[in-house]
C-alpha positions as CSV (number, residue, x, y, z in Angstrom):
1,X,1.4,-6.6,18.4
2,X,1.4,-9.4,16.8
3,X,2.7,-9.4,13.1
4,X,0.3,-11.2,11.2
5,X,1.4,-10.1,8.0
6,X,4.8,-11.4,9.1
7,X,3.7,-15.0,9.3
8,X,5.7,-17.6,7.1
9,X,2.3,-19.4,6.4
10,X,0.9,-16.4,5.7
11,X,3.6,-14.7,3.0
12,X,4.6,-17.9,1.5
13,X,0.3,-17.9,0.9
14,X,0.1,-14.6,0.0
15,X,3.0,-15.0,-2.3
16,X,1.2,-17.4,-4.1
17,X,-1.8,-14.9,-4.2
18,X,0.2,-12.1,-5.5
19,X,1.6,-13.9,-8.4
20,X,-1.7,-15.5,-9.4
21,X,-3.2,-12.3,-9.2
22,X,-0.5,-10.1,-11.3
23,X,-0.3,-13.1,-13.9
24,X,-4.1,-12.4,-14.5
25,X,-4.8,-9.0,-13.9
26,X,-1.7,-7.3,-14.2
27,X,-2.1,-4.6,-11.4
28,X,1.2,-3.5,-11.0
29,X,2.0,-2.8,-15.0
30,X,-1.0,-0.5,-14.8
31,X,0.6,1.2,-11.9
32,X,4.0,1.4,-13.5
33,X,2.1,2.9,-16.5
34,X,2.0,6.2,-14.9
35,X,5.4,6.6,-13.7
36,X,7.4,8.5,-15.9
37,X,10.8,7.9,-16.9
38,X,13.1,9.9,-14.4
39,X,14.2,13.1,-16.0
40,X,17.3,13.4,-13.2
41,X,19.5,11.5,-11.6
42,X,18.5,10.1,-7.9
43,X,15.0,10.5,-7.6
44,X,13.4,8.0,-5.3
45,X,10.0,6.3,-5.1
46,X,8.3,5.6,-1.6
47,X,6.8,2.3,-1.6
48,X,3.9,2.5,1.4
49,X,2.7,-0.5,2.6
50,X,5.4,-2.5,0.1
51,X,4.9,-5.9,1.7
52,X,7.0,-8.3,-0.8
53,X,8.2,-5.6,-2.7
54,X,6.8,-7.1,-6.0
55,X,7.5,-3.6,-7.7
56,X,10.6,-2.8,-7.0
57,X,13.0,-4.1,-9.5
58,X,10.8,-2.6,-12.1
59,X,11.0,0.5,-10.3
60,X,14.4,0.4,-10.2
61,X,15.0,-1.0,-13.8
62,X,13.5,2.4,-14.9
63,X,16.0,4.5,-12.9
64,X,14.5,5.1,-9.3
65,X,15.9,4.3,-6.3
66,X,13.6,2.5,-3.9
67,X,12.7,3.0,-0.7
68,X,9.7,0.3,0.6
69,X,7.7,0.6,4.1
70,X,5.6,-1.8,5.7
71,X,4.4,-2.2,9.5
72,X,5.3,-6.0,9.3
73,X,8.9,-7.1,9.5
74,X,8.2,-10.3,8.5
75,X,7.0,-9.1,5.3
76,X,10.3,-6.8,5.0
77,X,12.5,-10.0,5.7
78,X,11.3,-12.4,2.8
79,X,11.0,-8.9,0.4
80,X,14.5,-8.8,1.7
81,X,15.6,-12.7,1.2
82,X,14.2,-11.9,-2.6
83,X,14.3,-8.6,-4.0
84,X,17.4,-7.3,-2.1
85,X,17.0,-5.7,1.4
86,X,18.4,-2.2,0.5
87,X,16.0,0.4,1.6
88,X,13.5,-1.2,3.0
89,X,12.8,0.1,6.3
90,X,9.7,-1.1,9.3
91,X,7.4,1.7,10.0
92,X,4.0,2.4,11.8
93,X,2.8,5.3,9.6
94,X,0.7,6.5,12.6
95,X,3.4,6.5,14.9
96,X,5.6,9.5,14.3
97,X,4.7,9.9,10.5
98,X,7.1,8.9,7.9
99,X,11.0,8.9,8.7
100,X,11.6,10.8,5.4
101,X,13.0,14.7,4.6
102,X,9.9,16.8,3.1
103,X,10.4,17.4,-0.4
104,X,12.4,14.4,-1.3
105,X,10.4,12.0,-3.1
106,X,8.8,12.0,-6.1
107,X,6.8,9.9,-6.4
108,X,4.3,7.8,-3.7
109,X,3.0,4.1,-4.2
110,X,0.1,2.9,-2.3
111,X,-0.8,-0.2,-3.5
112,X,-4.2,-1.6,-1.9
113,X,-2.5,0.2,0.9
114,X,-4.6,2.9,2.2
115,X,-8.1,1.0,3.2
116,X,-5.9,-0.2,5.9
117,X,-7.4,3.2,7.5
118,X,-10.2,5.0,8.6
119,X,-10.8,8.0,7.0
120,X,-10.2,10.0,9.7
121,X,-6.7,9.0,9.9
122,X,-6.1,9.3,6.3
123,X,-7.4,13.1,6.1
124,X,-5.4,13.7,9.5
125,X,-1.9,11.7,9.6
126,X,-1.7,10.0,6.3
127,X,-2.5,12.2,3.5
128,X,-0.7,14.9,5.2
129,X,2.4,13.3,5.6
130,X,2.6,11.9,1.8
131,X,2.4,15.9,1.0
132,X,5.1,16.6,2.8
133,X,7.9,14.0,1.6
134,X,7.0,14.7,-2.3
135,X,8.9,17.0,-4.5
136,X,7.1,20.0,-6.3
137,X,5.7,18.0,-8.9
138,X,5.7,14.6,-7.8
139,X,2.9,12.2,-7.7
140,X,1.0,9.7,-5.6
141,X,-0.2,6.5,-7.5
142,X,-3.0,5.0,-5.6
143,X,-5.1,1.7,-5.6
144,X,-8.1,0.8,-4.1
145,X,-11.6,-1.0,-4.5
146,X,-14.3,0.5,-6.1
147,X,-17.2,1.0,-4.0
148,X,-19.9,-1.6,-4.7
149,X,-21.9,-4.9,-3.7
150,X,-18.4,-6.2,-4.8
151,X,-16.0,-4.7,-3.3
152,X,-15.1,-7.2,-0.3
153,X,-14.0,-9.5,-3.2
154,X,-11.1,-7.7,-3.7
155,X,-9.4,-8.4,-0.7
156,X,-11.7,-11.6,0.4
157,X,-8.3,-13.9,-0.2
158,X,-6.2,-11.7,1.7
159,X,-8.7,-11.8,4.8
160,X,-9.3,-15.5,4.5
161,X,-5.3,-16.2,4.6
162,X,-5.0,-13.4,7.8
163,X,-8.0,-15.2,9.6
164,X,-6.1,-18.4,8.9
165,X,-3.0,-17.8,9.6
166,X,-4.7,-15.7,12.8
167,X,-5.8,-19.1,14.3
168,X,-3.1,-20.9,14.1
169,X,-0.7,-18.0,16.0
170,X,-3.3,-17.9,18.3
171,X,-3.0,-21.5,19.5
172,X,0.5,-21.0,19.7
173,X,0.5,-17.3,21.8
174,X,-2.4,-18.9,24.1
175,X,-3.9,-14.7,23.5
176,X,-7.2,-15.6,21.8
177,X,-9.1,-12.5,22.7
178,X,-6.6,-9.6,22.1
179,X,-5.4,-11.2,18.8
180,X,-9.2,-11.7,17.4
181,X,-10.1,-8.4,18.4
182,X,-6.5,-7.5,16.4
183,X,-8.0,-8.9,13.9
184,X,-11.5,-7.8,13.9
185,X,-10.7,-3.9,14.4
186,X,-8.3,-4.5,11.0
187,X,-11.0,-5.7,9.2
188,X,-13.4,-2.6,10.2
189,X,-11.1,-0.5,9.2
190,X,-10.7,-1.2,5.5
191,X,-14.4,-1.6,5.2
192,X,-14.8,1.9,6.3
193,X,-11.9,3.3,3.7
194,X,-13.5,1.1,1.3
195,X,-16.6,3.1,0.7
196,X,-14.3,6.1,-0.5
197,X,-14.6,6.7,-4.3
198,X,-12.2,7.6,-6.3
199,X,-14.3,11.3,-6.3
200,X,-13.7,11.8,-3.0
201,X,-10.1,10.8,-3.1
202,X,-9.6,13.2,-5.3
203,X,-11.5,16.0,-3.0
204,X,-9.0,15.5,-0.4
205,X,-5.8,15.5,-2.6
206,X,-7.2,18.9,-4.0
207,X,-7.1,20.4,-1.1
208,X,-3.8,19.4,-0.4
209,X,-2.6,20.9,-3.6
210,X,-2.8,18.1,-6.3
211,X,-4.4,19.5,-9.3
212,X,-3.7,17.1,-12.0
213,X,-5.5,13.5,-11.7
214,X,-5.9,10.6,-14.0
215,X,-7.7,7.2,-13.5
216,X,-7.5,3.1,-14.5
217,X,-10.0,0.5,-13.8
218,X,-8.3,-2.4,-12.4
219,X,-8.9,-6.0,-11.0
220,X,-11.9,-6.5,-13.7
221,X,-13.0,-3.5,-13.1
222,X,-13.8,-4.1,-9.3
223,X,-10.8,-1.0,-8.1
224,X,-9.4,1.8,-9.7
225,X,-6.1,3.0,-10.1
226,X,-5.3,6.7,-9.2
227,X,-2.7,9.1,-10.0
228,X,-2.5,12.6,-8.7
229,X,0.2,14.6,-9.4
230,X,1.1,18.0,-7.2
231,X,1.1,21.8,-8.2
232,X,5.0,22.2,-9.4
């Protein structure tokens, strides 16, 4: 599969976009506000769709061990060059699940990640895997666009970047049809999950044993942050 996210031009543009968003909207600061200080040694935070691992240093600064997972080798290489390469793993979560021991992680971060999957994939593959690796009393922190007329605005720049970089790569690899279909498929998947409300997330997580929920808004009200905690 073509690593659209790992193309150097896209990685560079994505870093600029992410830095700009962080400065304006401070999304990660809101995510970190839901992360409690560790109450024992050797506690782990798993960052799914970690990308450039922007949140790695703040998490480690709190005293946690950080594990970043992403499908894109290019993104992981860039993250390693900036943040250090310990505990960064290339993983396709739909291909064999998460290579993490059961009940071993205190917190799972899914920051603008879960909208890349269909609702069927979320319920069948992704959420049960997250439930499996979390310790009793562990929590997941999700950020996702709020379904409304403007929800595509949240990822518009990201998709524009992917599309532009993909066009460059298609010229090089000479495989226009296959990779155009890849981009269309990914966009279709994201738009499907973008329709999920926070109440729908809470319903699915409740069925998996999560029982304490907190929410906040982000992206100037265009997205939400949801923290869900497992039974102890």
